C-alpha positions in Angstrom: -1.5 -1.9 -17.2 -1.8 0.9 -14.6 -5.1 2.0 -13.1 -5.5 5.1 -15.2 -4.9 3.1 -18.4 -7.3 0.5 -17.3 -10.1 3.2 -16.8 -9.4 5.2 -19.9 -8.9 2.3 -22.3 -11.7 0.1 -20.8 -9.3 -2.7 -20.3 -10.6 -6.2 -19.7 -8.1 -7.1 -17.1 -8.2 -5.4 -13.6 -5.0 -3.9 -12.3 -3.5 -5.8 -9.3 -4.5 -4.0 -6.1 -2.8 -4.7 -2.7 -2.9 -2.9 0.6 0.4 -1.6 1.9 -0.3 -0.3 5.3 -3.1 1.0 7.6 -3.5 4.3 9.3 -6.0 6.1 11.5 -6.9 9.8 11.5 -6.3 11.7 14.7 -9.4 13.8 14.3 -12.1 11.2 13.9 -10.2 7.9 14.5 -11.4 6.5 11.0 -9.2 3.8 9.6 -7.7 4.0 6.1 -5.7 1.6 4.0 -3.0 2.9 1.6 -3.3 0.7 -1.6 -1.2 0.4 -4.6 -2.6 -0.4 -8.2 0.1 -2.3 -10.0 2.7 -0.1 -8.3 1.6 2.7 -10.7 -1.0 4.5 -8.8 -1.8 4.7 -5.1 -4.6 6.0 -3.0 -6.2 5.8 0.4 -9.4 3.8 1.0 -11.5 3.5 4.0 -11.3 0.3 6.0 -14.8 -0.5 5.1 -14.3 -0.1 1.4 -11.1 -2.2 1.5 -12.9 -5.0 3.3 -16.0 -5.0 1.0 -13.6 -5.2 -2.1 -11.8 -8.1 -0.6 -8.3 -6.8 -1.1 -5.3 -8.6 0.2 -3.7 -8.8 2.6 -6.5 -8.8 5.1 -7.0 -5.6 6.8 -5.9 -6.9 10.2 -2.8 -8.4 8.8 -1.5 -5.0 7.4 1.2 -3.2 9.3 0.6 0.2 10.7 2.1 3.2 8.8 4.6 3.6 11.6 5.7 0.0 11.4 5.7 0.0 7.7 7.9 3.2 7.6 10.3 1.7 10.1 10.7 -1.5 8.0 11.3 0.6 4.9 13.9 2.6 6.6 15.7 -0.4 7.8 15.5 -2.0 4.3 16.9 1.1 2.8 19.7 1.4 5.3 20.7 -2.3 4.7 20.7 -1.7 0.9 22.7 1.3 1.3 25.3 -0.4 3.6 25.6 -3.2 1.1 26.3 -0.7 -1.7 29.0 1.0 0.5 30.5 -2.4 1.3 29.6 -2.3 4.9 27.4 -5.3 5.0 
């Protein structure tokens, strides 16, 4: 069940939440985590709130957005090469 359905319907099960990557603002240097709820909804949380809620993986183990984007691009390129018969 997605995050919005959980909220609207008062579901008894919490949606699965996981951190995807961490990022930092240029202006203030504040750290944020991009989190997904059951892969249906996504949002940014402050590092403090992410740690307080005990989400996984641990903040320090999350990739940076730059590293995450590079890994996703490599994965997509490999999948495309496989489809094209070049792998």
